[in-house]
C-alpha positions in Angstrom: 0.2 0.2 -0.2 2.8 2.3 1.1 4.5 1.2 -2.2 1.1 2.7 -4.3 1.1 5.9 -2.6 4.7 6.7 -2.5 4.9 6.2 -5.9 2.0 8.2 -6.6 3.8 10.9 -4.5 6.7 10.6 -6.4 4.8 11.0 -9.7 2.8 14.0 -8.5 5.2 16.0 -6.5 8.8 14.4 -7.4 10.2 14.8 -3.5 14.0 14.0 -3.0 14.6 10.4 -2.6 11.0 10.1 -4.2 12.7 7.1 -6.6 13.8 4.9 -3.9 10.3 3.3 -3.9 10.8 1.8 -7.3 13.9 -0.5 -5.3 13.2 -3.6 -4.5 16.7 -3.3 -2.3 15.1 -0.4 -0.6 11.7 -1.7 -0.2 12.8 -5.1 1.0 15.1 -4.0 3.6 12.4 -1.3 5.1 10.1 -4.6 4.7 12.4 -6.6 7.0 12.9 -3.4 9.5 9.2 -2.9 9.6 8.9 -7.0 10.6 11.4 -7.0 13.2 10.5 -3.3 14.7 7.0 -4.5 15.1 7.7 -8.1 16.3 9.2 -6.0 19.0 6.2 -3.7 19.5 3.3 -6.4 19.2 5.0 -9.3 20.9 4.9 -8.5 24.7 1.2 -7.6 23.6 0.6 -11.3 22.5 2.9 -12.6 25.0 1.0 -11.1 28.0 -2.5 -11.8 26.3 -1.9 -15.2 26.1 -0.7 -15.4 29.5 -4.2 -14.1 30.2 -6.1 -16.4 28.5 -4.1 -19.1 29.7 -3.2 -20.4 26.2 -0.3 -22.6 26.9 2.3 -25.4 26.8 0.9 -28.0 28.6 4.0 -30.1 28.7 4.6 -32.9 25.7 4.7 -36.5 26.8 6.2 -37.5 23.6 8.8 -35.3 24.5 12.1 -35.7 26.9 11.6 -35.3 30.0 13.0 -31.6 30.6 10.9 -30.5 28.4 8.0 -30.9 30.9 9.8 -28.0 33.0 8.2 -25.5 29.7 4.8 -26.2 30.9 2.7 -23.1 30.8 4.9 -21.1 28.3 2.4 -19.4 26.4 1.4 -21.4 23.0 -0.1 -19.6 19.6 3.3 -17.3 19.1 2.9 -17.8 15.7 0.3 -15.1 15.7 3.5 -12.8 16.0 5.5 -13.7 13.3 2.0 -13.7 10.8 1.2 -10.1 12.0 4.7 -8.8 12.0 5.5 -10.6 8.4 1.8 -9.8 6.9 1.3 -6.2 7.3 4.9 -5.1 6.3 5.3 -7.4 3.3 1.6 -5.6 2.4 2.7 -1.9 3.2 6.0 -2.5 1.2 5.3 -4.5 -1.3 3.1 -4.4 -4.8 -0.1 -6.4 -3.6 -1.5 -6.4 -7.0 1.6 -8.6 -8.3 0.3 -12.4 -8.7 3.4 -13.6 -6.9 2.3 -11.7 -4.0 -1.0 -12.2 -3.9 -0.6 -16.4 -4.2 1.7 -16.2 -1.1 0.2 -14.3 0.6 -3.1 -16.0 0.6 -1.5 -19.5 0.9 0.6 -18.0 3.8 -2.9 -16.7 5.7 -4.4 -20.0 4.9 -2.0 -22.2 6.3 -1.6 -20.0 9.4 -5.2 -20.5 9.7 -5.3 -24.3 9.6 -2.2 -24.1 12.3 -4.3 -21.7 14.6 -7.4 -23.6 14.5 -5.3 -27.2 15.5 -3.5 -25.1 18.4 -6.9 -23.7 19.5 -8.5 -26.8 19.5 -5.7 -28.4 21.3 -5.2 -25.6 23.8 -8.3 -24.3 24.1 -11.4 -27.1 23.7 -8.5 -29.5 25.2 -8.9 -32.3 22.6 -5.6 -33.7 22.7 -5.0 -34.3 18.8 -6.2 -30.9 17.8 -7.2 -30.4 14.3 -8.2 -34.3 12.8 -4.7 -35.0 10.7 -7.0 -35.4 7.6 -8.5 -32.2 7.8 -5.4 -30.4 8.6 -3.9 -32.7 5.4 -7.3 -31.4 3.2 -6.6 -28.1 4.1 -2.7 -28.2 2.7 -3.9 -30.3 -0.4 -6.4 -27.1 -1.0 -3.3 -24.7 -0.6 -1.5 -26.6 -3.4 -4.0 -27.0 -5.4 -5.1 -23.5 -5.5 -1.2 -22.5 -6.3 -0.5 -24.9 -9.0 -3.7 -23.9 -10.8 -3.3 -20.3 -10.2 0.2 -21.2 -12.3 -1.2 -23.5 -14.7 -3.9 -20.7 -15.7 -1.1 -17.7 -15.6 0.9 -18.8 -19.4 1.3 -14.5 -19.4 3.1 -14.5 -16.1 5.1 -17.7 -16.2 5.2 -18.1 -20.1 6.1 -22.2 -21.0 7.8 -23.1 -17.9 4.5 -23.0 -16.0 4.3 -27.0 -15.2 8.3 -26.7 -15.1 11.2 -26.8 -12.7 15.0 -25.5 -13.2 17.4 -28.6 -12.0 20.5 -27.4 -9.4 24.0 -28.3 -10.6 22.8 -28.5 -14.5 23.0 -25.4 -17.1 19.8 -24.7 -19.2 18.2 -27.9 -17.5 14.6 -27.6 -17.1 12.5 -30.2 -16.0 8.7 -30.4 -17.1 5.9 -32.5 -15.1 3.0 -31.3 -17.7 -0.1 -29.7 -16.8 -1.6 -33.6 -15.1 1.9 -34.3 -12.9 2.6 -31.4 -12.1 -0.7 -30.4 -9.6 0.3 -33.0 -7.4 4.0 -32.3 -7.5 3.2 -28.6 -5.9 0.6 -30.2 -3.6 3.2 -32.4 -2.1 6.1 -29.8 -1.9 3.6 -27.5 0.1 2.3 -30.3 2.5 6.0 -31.4 2.7 7.6 -28.1 3.6 4.8 -27.2 5.7 4.9 -30.4 7.9 8.9 -30.1 7.7 9.0 -27.2 9.5 5.9 -28.3 11.8 8.7 -31.3 13.1 11.4 -28.9 13.3 9.8 -26.7 16.1 10.5 -29.1 19.2 13.5 -26.7 20.5 13.9 -23.1 22.0 14.7 -20.7 18.8 15.4 -23.8 16.5 12.4 -23.5 14.1 12.7 -19.3 14.0 16.4 -19.5 13.5 17.0 -21.7 10.7 13.5 -20.7 8.9 15.3 -16.8 9.0 18.6 -17.9 7.1 16.6 -20.2 4.8 14.4 -17.1 3.9 17.7 -15.0 3.7 18.9 -17.1 1.0 15.8 -17.4 -0.3 15.4 -13.8 -1.0 18.2 -13.8 -3.0 16.9 -16.7 -5.5 13.6 -14.6 -5.7 15.7 -11.7 -6.5 18.2 -13.6 -9.0 14.8 -15.1 -10.8 13.1 -11.6 -11.3 16.2 -9.7 -12.6 16.7 -10.4 -15.8 20.6 -9.5 -16.2 21.2 -11.7 -13.0 19.4 -14.4 -14.2 20.7 -14.9 -18.1 23.8 -14.3 -16.1 23.2 -17.4 -13.9 21.3 -19.3 -17.0 18.1 -19.7 -14.8 14.4 -18.5 -15.9 13.5 -15.3 -15.9 10.1 -14.6 -14.7 9.0 -11.0 -14.8 7.4 -9.6 -11.0 8.7 -12.6 -9.0 11.4 -9.9 -7.6 8.8 -8.5 -5.4 9.2 -11.9 -3.8 12.4 -10.1 -2.3 10.2 -8.1 -0.1 7.8 -10.6 1.0 10.8 -13.0 2.0 13.1 -10.0 3.7 9.2 -9.4 6.0 9.7 -13.7 6.7 13.2 -12.6 7.6 12.4 -9.7 10.3 9.4 -11.1 11.7 11.3 -14.7 11.9 14.0 -12.5 13.6 11.8 -10.4 16.1 10.0 -13.7 16.9 13.3 -15.5 17.9 13.9 -12.2 20.5 11.6 -14.0 22.3 11.6 -17.5 21.8 15.3 -18.0 22.3 16.2 -20.0 25.4 14.6 -20.1 27.7 11.4 -19.7 25.5 8.7 -17.4 26.4 6.5 -17.9 23.8 6.2 -21.1 21.3 5.3 -20.2 17.7 2.6 -23.3 17.3 1.5 -24.7 14.7 0.3 -21.5 13.7 3.5 -20.6 13.0 5.1 -23.3 12.2 2.4 -24.4 9.3 2.4 -20.7 7.8 6.1 -20.4 7.6 6.9 -23.9 5.7 3.9 -22.8 3.3 5.6 -19.7 3.0 8.8 -21.2 2.1 7.3 -24.2 -0.1 5.2 -21.6 -2.2 7.9 -19.2 -2.6 9.8 -21.9 -4.1 7.7 -23.3 -5.9 6.8 -19.6 -7.5 10.1 -18.8 -8.3 10.7 -22.6 -10.1 13.3 -23.5 -7.6 11.3 -26.7 -5.9 14.1 -28.7 -6.6 16.9 -26.7 -4.2 14.2 -27.0 -1.3 16.2 -30.2 -0.1 19.4 -28.5 0.1 18.0 -24.7 1.0 15.7 -26.7 3.9 17.9 -29.4 4.2 17.9 -29.7 8.5 14.1 -29.5 7.8 14.1 -32.7 5.3 16.2 -34.2 7.7 14.3 -33.5 10.8 11.3 -34.8 8.7 12.9 -38.1 7.6 14.4 -38.8 11.3 10.5 -39.4 11.9 9.5 -40.8 8.8 12.5 -43.5 9.1 11.7 -44.2 13.3 8.3 -44.5 12.2 8.5 -47.1 9.6 11.7 -49.2 11.1 9.2 -49.2 14.5 6.6 -50.9 12.5 8.4 -53.5 10.7 11.0 -54.2 13.1 7.6 -55.0 15.1 6.0 -57.3 12.7 9.4 -59.1 11.8 10.6 -59.9 15.4 7.2 -59.1 17.7 8.5 -55.6 18.7 9.5 -52.2 17.7 12.8 -51.3 17.6 14.2 -48.0 17.1 17.0 -46.3 14.9 17.1 -42.8 17.6 16.3 -42.2 20.7 13.2 -40.0 20.0 12.6 -38.6 16.6 12.5 -35.8 15.4 16.2 -36.0 15.7 16.8 -32.4 17.5 15.5 -35.0 20.5 17.6 -38.0 20.2 20.6 -35.2 20.7 18.9 -34.2 24.0 18.4 -37.5 25.4 22.4 -38.4 24.6 23.5 -35.6 26.6 23.8 -32.4 24.2 22.0 -29.1 25.9 19.1 -27.0 24.2 21.3 -24.1 23.4 24.3 -26.1 21.7 21.5 -28.3 19.4 20.2 -24.9 18.5 23.2 -23.3 18.0 24.9 -26.1 15.5 21.4 -26.2 13.8 22.5 -22.6 12.4 26.0 -23.5 11.7 24.5 -26.1 9.5 21.7 -23.9 8.0 24.2 -21.0 7.2 26.3 -23.6 5.5 23.8 -24.8 3.6 22.0 -21.5 2.7 25.9 -20.9 1.1 25.8 -23.9 -0.9 22.5 -23.3 -1.9 24.1 -20.1 -3.7 26.6 -21.8 -4.7 24.8 -24.5 -7.2 24.0 -21.2 -9.3 27.4 -21.0 -10.3 28.5 -25.4 -10.1 26.7 -26.0 -13.2 
């Protein structure tokens, strides 16, 4: 909204510095700063409100025993992230841009699903929250909406609407075709939203690693929407995709602002409200800029967390059927709980996760030159 206001003022009055609003880098920086400051402003208010309403962690029985001490910590702090990210993104971004519209709608929708899940678990005291099949149905609906909008927008995505780029290979684009592309997008949206949800198990883990990943995604969005850089890197140029840079910057600012309150020992947890929204935002952004195959690298930590749960579950079921009793690969899954149980302190696990996330972000950017 501010984008249109300042653009109009610049055309009417041409004030000094009025041209700055046209620069993505300026608006992205302002979105990140606004999101960070907004988090600092609304964070204490939302946390206090959650405390008054007694919307708090009950103490997870499936987590290590030391997590029982976290009972009473306010939940649904993802509201801080959603408000702090979406408002600056709307203020500084071009809200008439199809890329921005799709990512905003997807983030709000998945945040809503997460909010409903948290509400049912914490307020209505339903232990499992939103029934899994309904949560999955919501994620599928978001993926279906995004894929259909992309396929019905040939003027925006050109001849690569149903295609994606392949890392490490120059000028290689893999086309799924219209029929296979829809389930592919659904899988990406569902997998990424659930992956960050599984990662959200230690103080500051999901928020910090997500902020790092979105810094790299922000760069990818800028490259994709810049004609000269995209030609230099031999990646498809998508006119207008650069606007996603503003959205990604807002996510980074909001995640860092939330981390201020979520760092060990946490004052608030994001809950599914935040984790599903962040995961969906990541997946949809990568879909829109046609970099889906890079997700296992840039989101490598989230991928490992998810695979540890899948491997643990499958191995337990196999050994129970084969030997009569279930056996485990890890002491507990997701894998961050395994490290807790072998004696690693929670801050050490989170710090090492940050280091890995930074290395993965660097590796992601490197893939565009190692081709």
